[in-house]
PDB file of N, CA, C, O and CB in Angstrom:
ATOM      1  N   MET A   1     -70.665  88.977  59.398  1.00  0.00           N
ATOM      2  CA  MET A   1     -69.851  89.981  59.997  1.00  0.00           C
ATOM      3  C   MET A   1     -70.348  91.447  59.471  1.00  0.00           C
ATOM      4  O   MET A   1     -70.811  91.571  58.337  1.00  0.00           O
ATOM      5  CB  MET A   1     -68.302  89.682  59.636  1.00  0.00           C
ATOM      6  N   ILE A   2     -70.236  92.415  60.264  1.00  0.00           N
ATOM      7  CA  ILE A   2     -70.490  93.740  59.860  1.00  0.00           C
ATOM      8  C   ILE A   2     -69.407  94.317  58.880  1.00  0.00           C
ATOM      9  O   ILE A   2     -68.230  93.955  58.886  1.00  0.00           O
ATOM     10  CB  ILE A   2     -70.598  94.581  61.082  1.00  0.00           C
ATOM     11  N   ASP A   3     -69.886  95.160  58.124  1.00  0.00           N
ATOM     12  CA  ASP A   3     -68.867  95.884  57.248  1.00  0.00           C
ATOM     13  C   ASP A   3     -68.576  97.266  57.808  1.00  0.00           C
ATOM     14  O   ASP A   3     -69.470  97.977  58.268  1.00  0.00           O
ATOM     15  CB  ASP A   3     -69.388  96.030  55.750  1.00  0.00           C
ATOM     16  N   TYR A   4     -67.326  97.618  57.756  1.00  0.00           N
ATOM     17  CA  TYR A   4     -67.144  99.029  58.412  1.00  0.00           C
ATOM     18  C   TYR A   4     -67.369 100.216  57.546  1.00  0.00           C
ATOM     19  O   TYR A   4     -67.510 101.317  58.077  1.00  0.00           O
ATOM     20  CB  TYR A   4     -65.752  99.184  58.942  1.00  0.00           C
ATOM     21  N   ALA A   5     -67.420 100.067  56.113  1.00  0.00           N
ATOM     22  CA  ALA A   5     -67.737 101.146  55.301  1.00  0.00           C
ATOM     23  C   ALA A   5     -69.099 101.880  55.545  1.00  0.00           C
ATOM     24  O   ALA A   5     -69.171 103.109  55.573  1.00  0.00           O
ATOM     25  CB  ALA A   5     -67.682 100.673  53.987  1.00  0.00           C
ATOM     26  N   PRO A   6     -70.180 101.049  55.721  1.00  0.00           N
ATOM     27  CA  PRO A   6     -71.498 101.857  56.025  1.00  0.00           C
ATOM     28  C   PRO A   6     -71.442 102.584  57.278  1.00  0.00           C
ATOM     29  O   PRO A   6     -72.019 103.656  57.458  1.00  0.00           O
ATOM     30  CB  PRO A   6     -72.739 100.952  56.104  1.00  0.00           C
ATOM     31  N   LEU A   7     -70.645 101.904  58.252  1.00  0.00           N
ATOM     32  CA  LEU A   7     -70.561 102.634  59.595  1.00  0.00           C
ATOM     33  C   LEU A   7     -69.918 103.973  59.431  1.00  0.00           C
ATOM     34  O   LEU A   7     -70.464 104.976  59.891  1.00  0.00           O
ATOM     35  CB  LEU A   7     -69.743 101.814  60.655  1.00  0.00           C
ATOM     36  N   LEU A   8     -68.784 104.028  58.797  1.00  0.00           N
ATOM     37  CA  LEU A   8     -67.918 105.227  58.524  1.00  0.00           C
ATOM     38  C   LEU A   8     -68.915 106.322  57.923  1.00  0.00           C
ATOM     39  O   LEU A   8     -69.026 107.466  58.366  1.00  0.00           O
ATOM     40  CB  LEU A   8     -66.641 104.855  57.445  1.00  0.00           C
ATOM     41  N   MET A   9     -69.598 105.808  56.882  1.00  0.00           N
ATOM     42  CA  MET A   9     -70.337 106.717  56.086  1.00  0.00           C
ATOM     43  C   MET A   9     -71.487 107.359  56.963  1.00  0.00           C
ATOM     44  O   MET A   9     -71.735 108.563  56.902  1.00  0.00           O
ATOM     45  CB  MET A   9     -70.896 105.977  54.827  1.00  0.00           C
ATOM     46  N   ARG A  10     -72.147 106.515  57.751  1.00  0.00           N
ATOM     47  CA  ARG A  10     -73.138 107.019  58.582  1.00  0.00           C
ATOM     48  C   ARG A  10     -72.575 107.918  59.762  1.00  0.00           C
ATOM     49  O   ARG A  10     -73.229 108.882  60.162  1.00  0.00           O
ATOM     50  CB  ARG A  10     -73.917 105.865  59.100  1.00  0.00           C
ATOM     51  N   ILE A  11     -71.494 107.620  60.243  1.00  0.00           N
ATOM     52  CA  ILE A  11     -70.818 108.495  61.352  1.00  0.00           C
ATOM     53  C   ILE A  11     -70.548 109.848  60.706  1.00  0.00           C
ATOM     54  O   ILE A  11     -70.787 110.887  61.321  1.00  0.00           O
ATOM     55  CB  ILE A  11     -69.376 107.830  61.935  1.00  0.00           C
ATOM     56  N   GLU A  12     -70.041 109.845  59.443  1.00  0.00           N
ATOM     57  CA  GLU A  12     -69.710 111.087  58.776  1.00  0.00           C
ATOM     58  C   GLU A  12     -71.119 111.873  58.516  1.00  0.00           C
ATOM     59  O   GLU A  12     -71.181 113.077  58.766  1.00  0.00           O
ATOM     60  CB  GLU A  12     -68.879 110.769  57.367  1.00  0.00           C
ATOM     61  N   ARG A  13     -72.065 111.276  58.091  1.00  0.00           N
ATOM     62  CA  ARG A  13     -73.205 111.950  57.721  1.00  0.00           C
ATOM     63  C   ARG A  13     -73.911 112.421  59.005  1.00  0.00           C
ATOM     64  O   ARG A  13     -74.504 113.498  58.939  1.00  0.00           O
ATOM     65  CB  ARG A  13     -74.075 111.075  56.852  1.00  0.00           C
ATOM     66  N   ASN A  14     -73.916 111.787  60.086  1.00  0.00           N
ATOM     67  CA  ASN A  14     -74.513 112.180  61.318  1.00  0.00           C
ATOM     68  C   ASN A  14     -73.720 113.208  61.946  1.00  0.00           C
ATOM     69  O   ASN A  14     -74.285 114.046  62.647  1.00  0.00           O
ATOM     70  CB  ASN A  14     -74.687 111.059  62.218  1.00  0.00           C
ATOM     71  N   THR A  15     -72.435 113.236  61.766  1.00  0.00           N
ATOM     72  CA  THR A  15     -71.531 114.280  62.403  1.00  0.00           C
ATOM     73  C   THR A  15     -71.851 115.570  61.647  1.00  0.00           C
ATOM     74  O   THR A  15     -71.984 116.638  62.246  1.00  0.00           O
ATOM     75  CB  THR A  15     -69.906 113.895  62.299  1.00  0.00           C
ATOM     76  N   LYS A  16     -71.973 115.452  60.301  1.00  0.00           N
ATOM     77  CA  LYS A  16     -72.280 116.660  59.502  1.00  0.00           C
ATOM     78  C   LYS A  16     -73.605 117.431  60.026  1.00  0.00           C
ATOM     79  O   LYS A  16     -73.755 118.616  60.324  1.00  0.00           O
ATOM     80  CB  LYS A  16     -72.464 116.218  57.970  1.00  0.00           C
ATOM     81  N   THR A  17     -74.548 116.308  60.033  1.00  0.00           N
ATOM     82  CA  THR A  17     -75.895 116.797  60.571  1.00  0.00           C
ATOM     83  C   THR A  17     -75.794 117.546  61.748  1.00  0.00           C
ATOM     84  O   THR A  17     -76.279 118.675  61.822  1.00  0.00           O
ATOM     85  CB  THR A  17     -76.815 115.715  60.858  1.00  0.00           C
ATOM     86  N   LEU A  18     -75.070 116.890  62.881  1.00  0.00           N
ATOM     87  CA  LEU A  18     -74.814 117.496  64.089  1.00  0.00           C
ATOM     88  C   LEU A  18     -74.157 118.941  64.035  1.00  0.00           C
ATOM     89  O   LEU A  18     -74.511 119.860  64.773  1.00  0.00           O
ATOM     90  CB  LEU A  18     -73.988 116.588  64.819  1.00  0.00           C
ATOM     91  N   SER A  19     -73.205 119.029  63.121  1.00  0.00           N
ATOM     92  CA  SER A  19     -72.402 120.145  62.980  1.00  0.00           C
ATOM     93  C   SER A  19     -73.452 121.328  62.388  1.00  0.00           C
ATOM     94  O   SER A  19     -73.478 122.470  62.846  1.00  0.00           O
ATOM     95  CB  SER A  19     -71.091 119.776  61.982  1.00  0.00           C
ATOM     96  N   ASP A  20     -74.206 120.912  61.426  1.00  0.00           N
ATOM     97  CA  ASP A  20     -75.173 121.937  60.936  1.00  0.00           C
ATOM     98  C   ASP A  20     -76.286 122.330  61.815  1.00  0.00           C
ATOM     99  O   ASP A  20     -76.840 123.417  61.649  1.00  0.00           O
ATOM    100  CB  ASP A  20     -75.758 121.495  59.739  1.00  0.00           C
ATOM    101  N   LYS A  21     -76.643 121.523  62.729  1.00  0.00           N
ATOM    102  CA  LYS A  21     -77.630 121.876  63.793  1.00  0.00           C
ATOM    103  C   LYS A  21     -76.896 122.730  64.795  1.00  0.00           C
ATOM    104  O   LYS A  21     -77.547 123.624  65.335  1.00  0.00           O
ATOM    105  CB  LYS A  21     -78.264 120.582  64.498  1.00  0.00           C
ATOM    106  N   CYS A  22     -75.828 122.600  65.064  1.00  0.00           N
ATOM    107  CA  CYS A  22     -75.123 123.373  66.045  1.00  0.00           C
ATOM    108  C   CYS A  22     -74.904 124.916  65.437  1.00  0.00           C
ATOM    109  O   CYS A  22     -75.168 125.952  66.046  1.00  0.00           O
ATOM    110  CB  CYS A  22     -73.685 122.603  66.395  1.00  0.00           C
ATOM    111  N   LEU A  23     -74.402 124.820  64.198  1.00  0.00           N
ATOM    112  CA  LEU A  23     -74.229 126.141  63.525  1.00  0.00           C
ATOM    113  C   LEU A  23     -75.282 127.042  63.388  1.00  0.00           C
ATOM    114  O   LEU A  23     -75.158 128.260  63.518  1.00  0.00           O
ATOM    115  CB  LEU A  23     -73.810 125.978  62.316  1.00  0.00           C
ATOM    116  N   ASN A  24     -76.608 126.294  63.055  1.00  0.00           N
ATOM    117  CA  ASN A  24     -77.769 126.984  63.010  1.00  0.00           C
ATOM    118  C   ASN A  24     -78.671 127.059  64.111  1.00  0.00           C
ATOM    119  O   ASN A  24     -79.837 127.435  63.984  1.00  0.00           O
ATOM    120  CB  ASN A  24     -78.385 126.566  62.077  1.00  0.00           C
ATOM    121  N   LYS A  25     -78.102 126.672  65.298  1.00  0.00           N
ATOM    122  CA  LYS A  25     -78.779 126.601  66.629  1.00  0.00           C
ATOM    123  C   LYS A  25     -80.096 125.883  66.513  1.00  0.00           C
ATOM    124  O   LYS A  25     -81.083 126.414  67.022  1.00  0.00           O
ATOM    125  CB  LYS A  25     -79.014 128.018  67.219  1.00  0.00           C
ATOM    126  N   ARG A  26     -80.194 124.881  65.977  1.00  0.00           N
ATOM    127  CA  ARG A  26     -81.292 123.946  65.847  1.00  0.00           C
ATOM    128  C   ARG A  26     -80.904 122.674  66.653  1.00  0.00           C
ATOM    129  O   ARG A  26     -80.146 121.819  66.196  1.00  0.00           O
ATOM    130  CB  ARG A  26     -81.590 123.615  64.312  1.00  0.00           C
ATOM    131  N   TYR A  27     -81.455 122.611  67.838  1.00  0.00           N
ATOM    132  CA  TYR A  27     -80.900 121.517  68.725  1.00  0.00           C
ATOM    133  C   TYR A  27     -81.820 120.264  68.794  1.00  0.00           C
ATOM    134  O   TYR A  27     -81.484 119.272  69.441  1.00  0.00           O
ATOM    135  CB  TYR A  27     -80.690 122.071  70.183  1.00  0.00           C
ATOM    136  N   ALA A  28     -83.043 120.343  68.077  1.00  0.00           N
ATOM    137  CA  ALA A  28     -84.011 119.293  68.087  1.00  0.00           C
ATOM    138  C   ALA A  28     -83.350 118.150  67.593  1.00  0.00           C
ATOM    139  O   ALA A  28     -82.671 118.335  66.583  1.00  0.00           O
ATOM    140  CB  ALA A  28     -85.228 119.589  67.311  1.00  0.00           C
ATOM    141  N   GLY A  29     -83.392 116.854  68.131  1.00  0.00           N
ATOM    142  CA  GLY A  29     -82.737 115.694  67.726  1.00  0.00           C
ATOM    143  C   GLY A  29     -81.218 115.604  68.017  1.00  0.00           C
ATOM    144  O   GLY A  29     -80.578 114.654  67.565  1.00  0.00           O
ATOM    145  N   PHE A  30     -80.639 116.546  68.743  1.00  0.00           N
ATOM    146  CA  PHE A  30     -79.319 116.569  69.004  1.00  0.00           C
ATOM    147  C   PHE A  30     -78.844 115.333  69.748  1.00  0.00           C
ATOM    148  O   PHE A  30     -77.840 114.721  69.383  1.00  0.00           O
ATOM    149  CB  PHE A  30     -79.023 117.750  69.708  1.00  0.00           C
ATOM    150  N   SER A  31     -79.613 114.953  70.846  1.00  0.00           N
ATOM    151  CA  SER A  31     -79.271 113.701  71.545  1.00  0.00           C
ATOM    152  C   SER A  31     -79.339 112.546  70.755  1.00  0.00           C
ATOM    153  O   SER A  31     -78.464 111.689  70.878  1.00  0.00           O
ATOM    154  CB  SER A  31     -80.087 113.485  72.649  1.00  0.00           C
ATOM    155  N   ASN A  32     -80.336 112.396  69.897  1.00  0.00           N
ATOM    156  CA  ASN A  32     -80.465 111.196  69.125  1.00  0.00           C
ATOM    157  C   ASN A  32     -79.302 111.071  68.173  1.00  0.00           C
ATOM    158  O   ASN A  32     -78.761 109.994  67.920  1.00  0.00           O
ATOM    159  CB  ASN A  32     -81.776 111.176  68.378  1.00  0.00           C
ATOM    160  N   ASP A  33     -78.931 112.293  67.633  1.00  0.00           N
ATOM    161  CA  ASP A  33     -77.698 112.131  66.555  1.00  0.00           C
ATOM    162  C   ASP A  33     -76.372 111.648  67.303  1.00  0.00           C
ATOM    163  O   ASP A  33     -75.525 110.923  66.781  1.00  0.00           O
ATOM    164  CB  ASP A  33     -77.341 113.670  65.759  1.00  0.00           C
ATOM    165  N   ILE A  34     -76.316 112.154  68.598  1.00  0.00           N
ATOM    166  CA  ILE A  34     -75.083 111.724  69.407  1.00  0.00           C
ATOM    167  C   ILE A  34     -75.153 110.349  69.746  1.00  0.00           C
ATOM    168  O   ILE A  34     -74.139 109.652  69.715  1.00  0.00           O
ATOM    169  CB  ILE A  34     -74.908 112.500  70.689  1.00  0.00           C
ATOM    170  N   ALA A  35     -76.396 109.844  70.106  1.00  0.00           N
ATOM    171  CA  ALA A  35     -76.548 108.335  70.471  1.00  0.00           C
ATOM    172  C   ALA A  35     -76.249 107.624  69.259  1.00  0.00           C
ATOM    173  O   ALA A  35     -75.498 106.653  69.353  1.00  0.00           O
ATOM    174  CB  ALA A  35     -78.014 107.906  71.008  1.00  0.00           C
ATOM    175  N   GLN A  36     -76.745 107.969  68.054  1.00  0.00           N
ATOM    176  CA  GLN A  36     -76.499 107.155  66.899  1.00  0.00           C
ATOM    177  C   GLN A  36     -74.988 106.989  66.510  1.00  0.00           C
ATOM    178  O   GLN A  36     -74.475 105.929  66.152  1.00  0.00           O
ATOM    179  CB  GLN A  36     -77.250 107.743  65.760  1.00  0.00           C
ATOM    180  N   ILE A  37     -74.357 108.194  66.635  1.00  0.00           N
ATOM    181  CA  ILE A  37     -72.792 108.222  66.307  1.00  0.00           C
ATOM    182  C   ILE A  37     -72.244 107.339  67.409  1.00  0.00           C
ATOM    183  O   ILE A  37     -71.386 106.529  67.059  1.00  0.00           O
ATOM    184  CB  ILE A  37     -72.049 109.826  66.339  1.00  0.00           C
ATOM    185  N   HIS A  38     -72.570 107.360  68.575  1.00  0.00           N
ATOM    186  CA  HIS A  38     -71.843 106.573  69.793  1.00  0.00           C
ATOM    187  C   HIS A  38     -72.211 105.081  69.486  1.00  0.00           C
ATOM    188  O   HIS A  38     -71.341 104.247  69.734  1.00  0.00           O
ATOM    189  CB  HIS A  38     -72.430 107.065  71.451  1.00  0.00           C
ATOM    190  N   ALA A  39     -73.405 104.657  68.976  1.00  0.00           N
ATOM    191  CA  ALA A  39     -73.658 103.368  68.702  1.00  0.00           C
ATOM    192  C   ALA A  39     -72.764 102.864  67.382  1.00  0.00           C
ATOM    193  O   ALA A  39     -72.224 101.758  67.366  1.00  0.00           O
ATOM    194  CB  ALA A  39     -75.196 103.245  68.515  1.00  0.00           C
ATOM    195  N   ASP A  40     -72.689 103.686  66.429  1.00  0.00           N
ATOM    196  CA  ASP A  40     -71.926 103.311  65.222  1.00  0.00           C
ATOM    197  C   ASP A  40     -70.491 103.207  65.661  1.00  0.00           C
ATOM    198  O   ASP A  40     -69.829 102.288  65.177  1.00  0.00           O
ATOM    199  CB  ASP A  40     -72.098 104.359  64.030  1.00  0.00           C
ATOM    200  N   LEU A  41     -69.895 104.072  66.560  1.00  0.00           N
ATOM    201  CA  LEU A  41     -68.447 103.979  66.918  1.00  0.00           C
ATOM    202  C   LEU A  41     -68.314 102.801  67.684  1.00  0.00           C
ATOM    203  O   LEU A  41     -67.290 102.144  67.495  1.00  0.00           O
ATOM    204  CB  LEU A  41     -67.899 105.183  67.694  1.00  0.00           C
ATOM    205  N   THR A  42     -69.213 102.361  68.586  1.00  0.00           N
ATOM    206  CA  THR A  42     -69.135 101.079  69.305  1.00  0.00           C
ATOM    207  C   THR A  42     -69.113 100.043  68.339  1.00  0.00           C
ATOM    208  O   THR A  42     -68.180  99.250  68.473  1.00  0.00           O
ATOM    209  CB  THR A  42     -70.259 100.858  70.267  1.00  0.00           C
ATOM    210  N   LEU A  43     -69.981  99.819  67.297  1.00  0.00           N
ATOM    211  CA  LEU A  43     -70.026  98.776  66.294  1.00  0.00           C
ATOM    212  C   LEU A  43     -68.620  98.822  65.515  1.00  0.00           C
ATOM    213  O   LEU A  43     -68.076  97.766  65.191  1.00  0.00           O
ATOM    214  CB  LEU A  43     -71.313  99.001  65.293  1.00  0.00           C
ATOM    215  N   LEU A  44     -68.043 100.073  65.221  1.00  0.00           N
ATOM    216  CA  LEU A  44     -66.811 100.078  64.564  1.00  0.00           C
ATOM    217  C   LEU A  44     -65.746  99.586  65.381  1.00  0.00           C
ATOM    218  O   LEU A  44     -64.870  98.906  64.847  1.00  0.00           O
ATOM    219  CB  LEU A  44     -66.501 101.339  64.105  1.00  0.00           C
ATOM    220  N   ALA A  45     -65.698  99.871  66.752  1.00  0.00           N
ATOM    221  CA  ALA A  45     -64.745  99.277  67.624  1.00  0.00           C
ATOM    222  C   ALA A  45     -64.795  97.839  67.632  1.00  0.00           C
ATOM    223  O   ALA A  45     -63.740  97.206  67.609  1.00  0.00           O
ATOM    224  CB  ALA A  45     -64.905  99.746  68.932  1.00  0.00           C
ATOM    225  N   MET A  46     -65.986  97.215  67.665  1.00  0.00           N
ATOM    226  CA  MET A  46     -66.234  95.784  67.673  1.00  0.00           C
ATOM    227  C   MET A  46     -65.698  95.098  66.325  1.00  0.00           C
ATOM    228  O   MET A  46     -65.227  93.963  66.266  1.00  0.00           O
ATOM    229  CB  MET A  46     -67.791  95.535  67.860  1.00  0.00           C
ATOM    230  N   TRP A  47     -65.837  95.890  65.369  1.00  0.00           N
ATOM    231  CA  TRP A  47     -65.284  95.384  64.007  1.00  0.00           C
ATOM    232  C   TRP A  47     -63.856  95.328  64.077  1.00  0.00           C
ATOM    233  O   TRP A  47     -63.281  94.361  63.578  1.00  0.00           O
ATOM    234  CB  TRP A  47     -65.678  96.282  62.792  1.00  0.00           C
ATOM    235  N   VAL A  48     -63.194  96.271  64.650  1.00  0.00           N
ATOM    236  CA  VAL A  48     -61.611  96.424  64.672  1.00  0.00           C
ATOM    237  C   VAL A  48     -61.283  95.267  65.563  1.00  0.00           C
ATOM    238  O   VAL A  48     -60.385  94.527  65.162  1.00  0.00           O
ATOM    239  CB  VAL A  48     -60.984  97.956  65.300  1.00  0.00           C
ATOM    240  N   VAL A  49     -61.846  94.990  66.680  1.00  0.00           N
ATOM    241  CA  VAL A  49     -61.424  93.938  67.560  1.00  0.00           C
ATOM    242  C   VAL A  49     -61.549  92.632  66.892  1.00  0.00           C
ATOM    243  O   VAL A  49     -60.666  91.783  67.017  1.00  0.00           O
ATOM    244  CB  VAL A  49     -62.196  93.946  68.820  1.00  0.00           C
ATOM    245  N   ALA A  50     -62.610  92.434  66.187  1.00  0.00           N
ATOM    246  CA  ALA A  50     -62.795  91.167  65.473  1.00  0.00           C
ATOM    247  C   ALA A  50     -61.720  90.956  64.282  1.00  0.00           C
ATOM    248  O   ALA A  50     -61.244  89.847  64.040  1.00  0.00           O
ATOM    249  CB  ALA A  50     -64.272  91.135  64.896  1.00  0.00           C
ATOM    250  N   GLN A  51     -61.412  92.029  63.622  1.00  0.00           N
ATOM    251  CA  GLN A  51     -60.321  91.886  62.678  1.00  0.00           C
ATOM    252  C   GLN A  51     -59.099  91.584  63.338  1.00  0.00           C
ATOM    253  O   GLN A  51     -58.385  90.708  62.850  1.00  0.00           O
ATOM    254  CB  GLN A  51     -60.141  93.062  61.875  1.00  0.00           C
ATOM    255  N   GLU A  52     -58.731  92.208  64.433  1.00  0.00           N
ATOM    256  CA  GLU A  52     -57.577  91.942  65.091  1.00  0.00           C
ATOM    257  C   GLU A  52     -57.449  90.502  65.675  1.00  0.00           C
ATOM    258  O   GLU A  52     -56.441  89.801  65.586  1.00  0.00           O
ATOM    259  CB  GLU A  52     -57.453  92.914  66.097  1.00  0.00           C
ATOM    260  N   SER A  53     -58.518  90.194  66.232  1.00  0.00           N
ATOM    261  CA  SER A  53     -58.602  88.608  66.711  1.00  0.00           C
ATOM    262  C   SER A  53     -58.350  87.706  65.593  1.00  0.00           C
ATOM    263  O   SER A  53     -57.555  86.775  65.719  1.00  0.00           O
ATOM    264  CB  SER A  53     -60.070  88.179  67.312  1.00  0.00           C
ATOM    265  N   LYS A  54     -58.994  87.931  64.478  1.00  0.00           N
ATOM    266  CA  LYS A  54     -58.813  87.144  63.205  1.00  0.00           C
ATOM    267  C   LYS A  54     -57.349  87.001  62.768  1.00  0.00           C
ATOM    268  O   LYS A  54     -56.818  85.928  62.485  1.00  0.00           O
ATOM    269  CB  LYS A  54     -59.596  87.813  62.063  1.00  0.00           C
ATOM    270  N   ASP A  55     -56.735  88.250  62.743  1.00  0.00           N
ATOM    271  CA  ASP A  55     -55.338  88.262  62.402  1.00  0.00           C
ATOM    272  C   ASP A  55     -54.432  87.516  63.330  1.00  0.00           C
ATOM    273  O   ASP A  55     -53.469  86.866  62.923  1.00  0.00           O
ATOM    274  CB  ASP A  55     -54.891  89.608  62.320  1.00  0.00           C
ATOM    275  N   ILE A  56     -54.795  87.637  64.688  1.00  0.00           N
ATOM    276  CA  ILE A  56     -53.979  86.903  65.713  1.00  0.00           C
ATOM    277  C   ILE A  56     -54.188  85.417  65.450  1.00  0.00           C
ATOM    278  O   ILE A  56     -53.220  84.660  65.379  1.00  0.00           O
ATOM    279  CB  ILE A  56     -54.403  87.289  67.234  1.00  0.00           C
ATOM    280  N   PHE A  57     -55.499  84.970  65.299  1.00  0.00           N
ATOM    281  CA  PHE A  57     -55.677  83.490  65.118  1.00  0.00           C
ATOM    282  C   PHE A  57     -54.992  83.054  63.819  1.00  0.00           C
ATOM    283  O   PHE A  57     -54.308  82.032  63.780  1.00  0.00           O
ATOM    284  CB  PHE A  57     -57.222  83.090  65.083  1.00  0.00           C
ATOM    285  N   ASP A  58     -55.180  83.817  62.795  1.00  0.00           N
ATOM    286  CA  ASP A  58     -54.481  83.361  61.515  1.00  0.00           C
ATOM    287  C   ASP A  58     -52.967  83.108  61.592  1.00  0.00           C
ATOM    288  O   ASP A  58     -52.370  82.150  61.101  1.00  0.00           O
ATOM    289  CB  ASP A  58     -54.694  84.397  60.447  1.00  0.00           C
ATOM    290  N   ASP A  59     -52.408  84.211  62.345  1.00  0.00           N
ATOM    291  CA  ASP A  59     -50.833  84.146  62.615  1.00  0.00           C
ATOM    292  C   ASP A  59     -50.528  82.770  63.352  1.00  0.00           C
ATOM    293  O   ASP A  59     -49.613  82.043  62.965  1.00  0.00           O
ATOM    294  CB  ASP A  59     -50.291  85.481  63.621  1.00  0.00           C
ATOM    295  N   LEU A  60     -51.360  82.442  64.459  1.00  0.00           N
ATOM    296  CA  LEU A  60     -51.224  81.197  65.213  1.00  0.00           C
ATOM    297  C   LEU A  60     -51.428  80.014  64.500  1.00  0.00           C
ATOM    298  O   LEU A  60     -50.698  79.075  64.820  1.00  0.00           O
ATOM    299  CB  LEU A  60     -52.074  81.162  66.267  1.00  0.00           C
ATOM    300  N   THR A  61     -52.301  79.818  63.548  1.00  0.00           N
ATOM    301  CA  THR A  61     -52.525  78.857  62.862  1.00  0.00           C
ATOM    302  C   THR A  61     -51.886  78.659  61.511  1.00  0.00           C
ATOM    303  O   THR A  61     -52.054  77.658  60.815  1.00  0.00           O
ATOM    304  CB  THR A  61     -53.675  78.851  62.818  1.00  0.00           C
ATOM    305  N   GLY A  62     -51.103  79.746  61.185  1.00  0.00           N
ATOM    306  CA  GLY A  62     -50.385  79.817  59.910  1.00  0.00           C
ATOM    307  C   GLY A  62     -51.235  79.971  58.716  1.00  0.00           C
ATOM    308  O   GLY A  62     -50.871  79.652  57.584  1.00  0.00           O
ATOM    309  N   VAL A  63     -52.450  80.502  59.032  1.00  0.00           N
ATOM    310  CA  VAL A  63     -53.371  80.792  57.742  1.00  0.00           C
ATOM    311  C   VAL A  63     -53.105  82.167  57.327  1.00  0.00           C
ATOM    312  O   VAL A  63     -53.029  83.107  58.118  1.00  0.00           O
ATOM    313  CB  VAL A  63     -55.003  80.636  58.018  1.00  0.00           C
ATOM    314  N   LYS A  64     -52.950  82.265  55.925  1.00  0.00           N
ATOM    315  CA  LYS A  64     -52.707  83.634  55.421  1.00  0.00           C
ATOM    316  C   LYS A  64     -54.019  84.079  54.555  1.00  0.00           C
ATOM    317  O   LYS A  64     -54.062  85.190  54.025  1.00  0.00           O
ATOM    318  CB  LYS A  64     -51.298  83.662  54.493  1.00  0.00           C
TER     319      LYS A  64
END
């Protein structure tokens, strides 16, 4: 299973990079940064759904 922490750190790093590019009007790689952030957010959403599914299953089976 994937871990959320590296995703959050990479999202933060890429968002900062994107912000710096905008502030300095350097747009090279802008689309790639957005694509990477989008991919990481998708993985993060998948992680959340997996956690929620696990919690529901555990509640149904009485596992803690």
